[in-house]
C-alpha positions as CSV (number, residue, x, y, z in Angstrom):
1,M,178.0,-106.7,-176.2
2,H,178.7,-103.1,-175.9
3,T,178.5,-101.0,-172.7
4,V,178.1,-97.2,-172.4
5,F,177.7,-94.9,-169.5
6,T,175.5,-91.8,-169.9
7,Q,174.6,-89.0,-167.5
8,S,171.0,-88.4,-166.5
9,P,169.4,-85.9,-164.1
10,I,169.3,-88.7,-161.5
11,G,172.7,-90.2,-161.9
12,V,174.9,-92.3,-164.2
13,I,173.2,-94.9,-166.3
14,E,174.9,-98.0,-167.7
15,I,173.5,-99.3,-170.9
16,V,174.4,-102.8,-172.3
17,G,173.3,-104.2,-175.6
18,N,174.2,-105.3,-179.1
19,S,172.5,-105.6,-182.5
20,E,169.9,-107.9,-181.0
21,G,168.7,-105.2,-178.6
22,V,169.3,-103.6,-175.2
23,S,169.8,-106.2,-172.5
24,S,170.4,-103.8,-169.5
25,I,169.8,-100.2,-168.4
26,L,170.8,-99.7,-164.8
27,F,171.6,-96.8,-162.5
28,K,175.1,-96.7,-161.1
29,D,176.0,-95.0,-157.9
30,D,179.7,-94.8,-158.7
31,D,180.4,-91.1,-159.6
32,S,183.9,-92.0,-160.8
33,L,182.6,-93.8,-163.9
34,A,183.6,-92.1,-167.1
35,I,180.7,-91.0,-169.3
36,S,181.1,-92.6,-172.7
37,E,182.2,-90.2,-175.5
38,N,181.9,-92.7,-178.3
39,I,178.6,-94.5,-178.5
40,P,178.5,-97.7,-180.6
41,K,175.9,-97.5,-183.4
42,E,174.0,-100.4,-181.8
43,L,173.3,-98.2,-178.7
44,N,173.0,-94.8,-180.4
45,D,169.1,-94.9,-180.6
46,V,168.7,-95.9,-176.9
47,V,171.0,-93.2,-175.7
48,T,169.2,-90.6,-177.8
49,Q,165.8,-91.8,-176.7
50,L,166.7,-91.8,-173.0
51,Q,168.1,-88.2,-173.4
52,E,164.8,-87.2,-175.0
53,Y,162.9,-88.9,-172.2
54,F,164.8,-86.9,-169.5
55,E,164.3,-83.7,-171.5
56,G,160.6,-84.3,-171.4
57,K,160.4,-84.8,-175.2
58,R,159.6,-88.5,-175.2
59,S,157.0,-90.6,-173.5
60,T,157.4,-93.9,-175.4
61,F,160.5,-95.8,-176.6
62,N,161.1,-97.5,-179.9
63,V,164.2,-99.6,-179.4
64,K,164.7,-103.4,-179.5
65,I,165.0,-104.9,-176.1
66,A,166.4,-108.3,-175.1
67,P,166.1,-108.8,-171.4
68,K,167.4,-112.0,-169.9
69,G,165.2,-113.8,-167.4
70,T,162.8,-116.6,-166.7
71,D,159.7,-117.1,-168.7
72,F,157.6,-115.8,-165.8
73,Q,159.9,-112.7,-165.4
74,K,159.5,-111.9,-169.1
75,R,155.7,-112.2,-168.7
76,V,155.8,-109.7,-165.9
77,W,158.1,-107.3,-167.8
78,N,155.8,-107.5,-170.9
79,E,152.9,-106.6,-168.6
80,L,154.9,-103.6,-167.3
81,L,155.3,-102.4,-170.9
82,N,151.5,-101.9,-171.0
83,I,151.5,-99.3,-168.2
84,P,151.0,-96.0,-169.9
85,F,153.3,-93.0,-169.4
86,G,152.2,-91.0,-166.3
87,K,150.2,-93.8,-164.9
88,T,150.8,-96.3,-162.1
89,L,149.6,-99.8,-161.1
90,N,150.0,-101.7,-157.9
91,Y,151.5,-105.2,-157.5
92,Q,148.1,-106.8,-157.0
93,Q,146.9,-105.3,-160.3
94,I,149.9,-106.7,-162.1
95,A,149.2,-110.2,-160.6
96,N,145.6,-109.9,-161.7
97,K,146.6,-109.0,-165.2
98,L,148.8,-112.1,-165.3
99,G,145.7,-114.1,-164.6
100,D,146.4,-115.2,-161.0
101,P,146.0,-112.9,-158.0
102,K,148.1,-115.3,-155.9
103,V,151.3,-114.6,-157.9
104,I,151.6,-111.1,-156.3
105,R,154.9,-111.9,-154.5
106,A,156.4,-113.5,-157.5
107,A,155.3,-110.6,-159.7
108,A,156.8,-108.2,-157.2
109,S,160.1,-110.2,-157.2
110,A,160.2,-110.2,-161.1
111,N,159.5,-106.4,-161.1
112,G,162.5,-105.9,-158.8
113,K,164.7,-107.9,-161.1
114,N,163.8,-105.9,-164.2
115,P,167.2,-105.4,-166.1
116,I,165.9,-102.6,-168.4
117,S,165.0,-99.6,-166.2
118,I,162.9,-96.8,-167.6
119,I,162.1,-98.5,-170.9
120,I,160.4,-101.4,-169.0
121,P,158.8,-99.1,-166.5
122,C,159.0,-101.0,-163.3
123,H,159.1,-97.6,-161.6
124,R,155.4,-97.3,-162.4
125,V,154.5,-100.0,-159.9
126,I,153.5,-98.8,-156.5
127,G,152.1,-100.2,-153.3
128,S,148.3,-100.8,-153.0
129,D,148.0,-97.9,-150.7
130,G,149.7,-95.6,-153.2
131,S,153.0,-95.6,-151.4
132,L,156.4,-95.9,-153.0
133,T,157.8,-99.4,-152.6
134,G,161.2,-100.8,-153.5
135,Y,163.1,-99.8,-156.6
136,A,166.5,-101.2,-157.5
137,G,167.7,-97.7,-158.6
138,G,166.7,-96.2,-155.2
139,L,163.4,-94.8,-154.0
140,H,164.7,-91.2,-154.7
141,R,165.0,-92.1,-158.4
142,K,161.6,-93.8,-158.5
143,K,160.0,-90.7,-156.9
144,W,161.8,-88.5,-159.5
145,L,160.7,-90.6,-162.4
146,L,157.1,-90.7,-161.3
147,E,157.1,-86.9,-160.8
148,H,158.8,-86.4,-164.2
149,E,156.1,-88.4,-165.9
150,N,153.2,-86.9,-164.1
151,P,154.2,-83.8,-162.1
152,W,150.7,-82.7,-161.0
153,Q,149.2,-86.0,-159.9
154,Q,152.2,-87.5,-158.3
155,Q,153.1,-84.6,-156.1
156,S,150.1,-85.3,-153.9
157,L,151.3,-88.8,-153.1
158,F,154.4,-87.6,-151.3
């Protein structure tokens, strides 16, 4: 496993992965972390694609991912991958897409445990009333990401 730290407009991001894929992309609130100067070849594509995303040059990702979780969590995360850039769904819509409206709480929990931020776009899931709800990276980052992906539509929500 390789770990790198890269800077983004909304803080330091820790990326973990190997030749099998990216297993983790998480925001870190520790400003003392040193940004990685040497990026292992296994993580080069993901670092480049994240930079392009933050620069507004990329709306989809083409990297291997290898998140670790339960079968149900992986089903939820796979469903999140279907949310288009610049769009949002609410937790009830995710549960419905999974085939059981009653799994809304479990789907919300799995969403919150997503280990691969941005690429698996858990930030695109909002409350049924259109409000921002929890985000492991912090609501300020979720707001930034939504505005970054759809600056015109999202501004009216806040």
